[in-house]
N, C-alpha and C positions, 0 to 999 in steps of 0.2 A: 808849737813842737820844739823839743828841746835840743841841743845842739849836736849830740850823738845821733839822734835819729834823723837830723838834717844832714848829717854826713854820709849816713847809711842811704837816703834818698838821694843825694848825688851821685854816689857811686852807682846805684842802680840805673839813673839816669845816664851817666856816662857810660854804662853797658850798652843802654838801648841806644845810644848815638853813634857808638863803634860799629853796629852792624846795620845801621840804617839804611834800607834801600838795596842792601846786597840780595843775590838771589841765595836760595837756601842753601846750596852746598857750601857756598864761600861762608856764610853765616855759621853754620854748622862747624866749619874747619876753626874759624876765627873764635868761636866760643869754647871750642876744647881748647885751644891755645891760652886762652884767657883763663878758663877753669884750673887747668894744669898750674899756671905761672901763679895765680891768686891763691890756690890751694896751699902750693908749696911756702909762700909767703906768711899766710895765716899760720900754717902749721909751724915754722919757725919762729914767728911772733910771740904764738903760745907758748912754746917750748921756753922759748926765753924768760916769759913773764914767770913760768911755772918754776924755772930754776933760779930765778929770784926770790920766789917764795921760799924754797929750799933754803938758799943762803940767809934769808932772815929768820930761819929756825922752825920753819912749819913743817910738821910732818906729812907724809903722802895723805894721811886720812883728814887731816886738819884742810889740806889743799883742795881733797874730794869735795870736801862739804863745802867749802867757800866758792868753787867754781860749778859747782853743780854735776861733778861727773864720779865714777866709780873709782875707787883705790886702784883697782887693775888698769883703768884708761889714765891715771896720773902716771903710774910706771910705764904705759906704753908712750906716753907725752915725752918723758924723759928719756926713754930708749930711743926714740925716733930723732936721731941726729942727720939731719940734711946734708951736712958737708959728708958724712960717710956715704949716704944713699948717691951723692951727685958723682962719687969715685967708681960706684961700683958699675961696671960695664954690664949693657942689657946682654939677656941670655937668650 
């Protein structure tokens, strides 16, 4: 197993351990919180990586081809500024 696959396996094992033995209500709540925080972290890291690619001179189309998403998705990733969203009050 390569190092990256091993890292993914360890993360998945850690998720299992976080909720082990909890009743379904507590598990669902904890996993909802985890999904939100992990999703935010992953989106931020992906956006940072894409912005770095832009800084290196790649076009949105080149980035889309390299990471396996559409041109439109690259635009969305770049526009998705987590710092602005964190300041937006809930409506």
